[in-house]
C-alpha positions as CSV (number, residue, x, y, z in Angstrom):
1,X,47.9,38.2,80.8
2,X,49.8,41.4,81.5
3,X,51.3,42.0,84.9
4,X,49.8,45.5,85.1
5,X,48.1,46.1,88.5
6,X,44.6,47.5,88.6
7,X,41.0,46.9,89.2
8,X,39.1,43.8,88.0
9,X,37.6,46.0,85.3
10,X,41.1,47.0,84.0
11,X,42.3,43.4,84.2
12,X,39.2,42.4,82.2
13,X,39.9,45.0,79.5
14,X,43.6,43.9,79.3
15,X,42.5,40.3,78.8
16,X,40.0,41.3,76.1
17,X,42.6,43.4,74.3
18,X,45.1,40.5,74.4
19,X,42.5,38.2,73.1
20,X,41.8,40.5,70.2
21,X,45.6,40.7,69.4
22,X,45.7,36.9,69.3
23,X,42.7,36.7,67.0
24,X,44.1,39.3,64.6
25,X,47.5,37.4,64.5
26,X,45.7,34.2,63.8
27,X,43.6,35.7,61.0
28,X,46.7,37.3,59.5
29,X,47.6,34.1,57.6
30,X,44.1,33.8,56.1
31,X,43.4,35.5,52.8
32,X,40.6,37.9,52.2
33,X,39.8,38.6,55.9
34,X,41.2,42.1,56.0
35,X,37.7,43.5,56.6
36,X,37.4,41.4,59.8
37,X,40.9,42.4,60.9
38,X,39.9,46.0,60.5
39,X,36.8,45.6,62.6
40,X,38.9,43.8,65.3
41,X,41.4,46.7,65.3
42,X,38.5,49.2,65.7
43,X,37.2,47.2,68.6
44,X,40.7,47.1,70.1
45,X,41.0,50.9,69.8
46,X,37.7,51.4,71.5
47,X,38.6,49.1,74.3
48,X,42.0,50.9,74.6
49,X,40.1,54.2,75.1
50,X,37.8,52.7,77.7
51,X,40.9,51.3,79.5
52,X,42.7,54.6,79.4
53,X,39.7,56.3,81.0
54,X,39.5,53.7,83.7
55,X,43.3,54.2,84.4
56,X,42.8,57.9,84.7
57,X,39.7,57.5,86.9
58,X,41.5,55.0,89.2
59,X,44.7,57.1,89.4
60,X,42.6,60.1,90.5
61,X,40.9,57.9,93.1
62,X,44.3,56.8,94.6
63,X,45.6,60.4,95.0
């Protein structure tokens, strides 16, 4: 898992995103699964947006 500091929620989001990356890489070698990879990318993007909003919220709390 990433060494990024943060709340347990952020660490959970980082772990989930890393798991999705591993899943997408694993499926890359399997034919005819592009539609699943696309869905996983969409989920990853959504998690990235949630993570970014958490980072902003937490950085505002620290100040």
